[in-house]
C-alpha positions in Angstrom: -18.1 -2.4 -17.6 -21.7 -2.4 -16.1 -23.2 0.5 -14.2 -23.2 -1.6 -11.0 -19.5 -2.4 -11.5 -18.7 1.3 -12.0 -20.6 2.2 -8.8 -18.7 -0.5 -6.9 -15.4 1.0 -8.0 -16.5 4.5 -7.0 -17.4 3.1 -3.5 -14.1 1.4 -3.3 -12.3 4.6 -4.1 -14.2 6.6 -1.5 -13.8 4.0 1.2 -10.0 3.8 0.7 -9.4 7.5 0.0 -7.8 8.1 3.5 -5.1 5.6 2.5 -3.4 8.5 0.8 -2.9 10.3 4.1 -1.2 7.5 5.8 4.6 6.8 3.2 21.9 -2.6 -1.4 19.5 -5.2 -3.0 18.4 -7.8 -0.4 18.1 -11.5 -0.7 14.8 -13.3 0.1 16.2 -14.6 3.4 16.3 -11.0 4.8 12.5 -10.8 4.7 9.8 -12.1 7.1 6.2 -12.7 6.2 4.1 -10.4 8.3 0.3 -10.9 8.8 -1.8 -7.8 8.6 -5.2 -9.5 9.4 -8.0 -10.8 7.2 -5.6 -13.2 5.6 -3.4 -10.5 4.1 0.4 -10.7 4.5 3.4 -9.0 3.1 7.1 -9.9 3.3 8.9 -7.1 5.2 12.7 -6.7 6.0 13.5 -8.0 9.4 15.1 -4.6 10.4 11.8 -2.7 10.1 9.5 -1.7 13.0 5.9 -3.0 13.1 3.0 -0.8 14.4 0.2 -2.7 16.1 -2.3 -0.8 18.2 -0.2 1.5 20.3 2.9 -0.7 20.2 6.0 -0.6 18.1 7.7 -4.0 17.8 10.5 -5.5 15.9 9.4 -7.8 13.1 10.6 -10.8 15.0 8.8 -9.8 18.2 5.6 -9.1 16.3 5.5 -12.4 14.4 6.1 -14.3 17.7 3.4 -12.3 19.5 0.9 -12.9 16.7 1.6 -16.6 16.8 0.2 -16.7 20.3 -2.4 -14.0 19.6 -0.9 -11.7 22.2 -1.1 -8.6 20.0 -3.4 -7.0 17.5 -2.8 -7.4 13.7 -0.3 -5.0 12.3 -1.5 -1.7 10.8 1.8 -0.6 9.3 5.6 -1.1 9.3 8.4 1.4 8.7 12.1 2.0 8.4 13.7 5.1 10.1 16.9 6.8 9.4 19.5 7.8 12.1 17.5 11.0 12.8 14.2 9.2 13.3 12.7 10.3 10.0 10.7 7.8 8.0 12.7 6.4 5.0 10.0 3.9 3.9 6.6 2.8 5.0 4.0 0.1 4.3 0.4 0.1 5.6 -2.7 -1.9 4.8 -6.3 -0.7 4.9 -9.4 -2.9 4.5 -12.5 -2.0 2.6 -15.4 -4.3 3.8 -18.0 -2.1 2.2 -16.4 -2.3 -1.2 -18.6 -4.5 -3.5 -16.2 -4.6 -6.5 -14.8 -8.1 -7.4 -11.8 -9.6 -9.1 -14.1 -10.2 -12.1 -14.8 -6.5 -12.3 -11.1 -5.8 -12.4 -10.5 -8.3 -15.2 -13.3 -6.8 -17.2 -11.8 -3.2 -17.2 -11.5 -1.8 -20.7 -8.9 0.8 -21.8 -11.5 3.5 -21.4 -12.4 2.3 -17.9 -8.7 2.4 -16.9 -8.4 6.0 -18.3 -11.4 7.1 -16.1 -10.2 5.1 -13.1 -6.7 6.6 -13.4 -8.2 10.1 -13.3 -10.2 9.3 -10.2 -7.3 7.8 -8.4 -5.2 10.9 -9.2 -7.9 13.2 -7.9 -8.2 11.2 -4.7 -4.4 11.2 -4.2 -4.2 15.0 -4.6 -7.0 15.9 -2.2 -5.4 15.3 1.2 -1.8 16.5 0.3 -2.3 20.3 0.9 -3.5 19.6 4.5 -0.4 17.5 5.0 1.9 20.3 3.9 3.0 18.6 0.7 2.0 18.5 -3.0 2.1 16.1 -5.8 5.0 16.6 -8.2 4.4 13.8 -10.6 1.7 11.2 -11.4 3.0 8.0 -12.9 -0.4 6.5 -13.8 -2.3 3.3 -13.1 -2.1 -0.3 -14.5 -3.3 -3.8 -13.7 -0.7 -6.2 -12.4 -1.2 -9.9 -11.5 0.3 -10.8 -8.1 0.0 -14.4 -6.9 -3.2 -14.7 -9.0 -4.7 -11.5 -7.8 -5.5 -8.8 -10.3 -4.3 -5.6 -8.6 -4.8 -2.0 -9.6 -1.3 -0.4 -9.2 -0.9 3.4 -9.2 2.1 5.6 -8.3 2.9 9.2 -7.7 5.6 11.4 -6.2 5.2 14.1 -3.6 7.4 17.0 -2.4 7.5 15.2 1.0 6.5 16.1 4.5 8.7 18.3 6.6 12.4 17.7 5.8 12.0 14.1 4.5 12.4 15.2 0.9 10.6 14.0 -2.2 8.7 10.8 -1.6 7.5 8.1 -4.1 4.1 6.4 -3.3 2.8 3.1 -4.7 -0.8 1.9 -4.1 -1.8 -1.7 -4.6 -5.6 -2.0 -4.6 -7.1 -5.4 -4.4 -10.9 -5.4 -5.1 -12.2 -8.8 -4.0 -15.5 -8.2 -2.2 -16.1 -8.7 0.7 -12.3 -8.9 1.5 -11.0 -5.9 -0.5 -7.9 -4.2 0.8 -5.2 -1.6 -0.2 -1.5 -1.8 0.4 0.3 1.5 0.4 4.1 1.6 0.0 6.2 4.8 0.1 9.9 5.6 0.2 12.2 8.6 0.0 13.4 9.3 -3.5 16.9 10.0 -2.2 17.1 6.4 -1.0 15.6 4.9 -4.1 18.8 3.0 -5.1 18.7 1.0 -1.8 14.9 0.9 -1.2 13.4 0.3 -4.7 14.5 -3.4 -4.8 12.9 -3.8 -1.3 9.7 -2.1 -2.4 9.6 -4.4 -5.5 10.1 -7.5 -3.4 7.3 -6.4 -1.0 5.0 -5.7 -3.9 5.5 -9.1 -5.4 5.1 -10.7 -1.9 1.5 -9.5 -1.3 -0.8 -12.5 -0.5 -4.3 -13.1 0.7 -5.3 -16.5 2.1 
């Protein structure tokens, strides 16, 4: 990997570092494709709530509003439990200053991935103390191809914020200058049996037009 490419990846990591501070099996018909701006979309369960600007809308209401440009692009969507606590969350962040490309990702060697994994772990750990939580496990990083995009996928688990309990976090980093973005997915470990199939579906549904 070239020096320029390595510098690009470091910029990408720094630009998206704040993403860490922000989270029964279903059939495909239960999901709605939700646009997040810049051509990025993710299929989200119809029962979730979409955050757009200072509004909270149902998935159906949001998609209808976006069709007529009556609201801003979504920034996040979440699922709450009966006590109003977050059970699962997805948010999307864009990195226009990131100069790394899909070619850079495809050229990553095993040594590059080892170094990248260490940097991603360090970035994930930095904001946790201020949030009143800590990392309890790092599951590592890998490359996954999603709809033709080479995506850097990394996962970790935290002790959780407040009384939400242990939380699993999955990051999907798409470096495709000048349209790079990161999708962050998180869910309560206690709800993994129900939520993991949903998280997997959402992961596989990531698209960029």
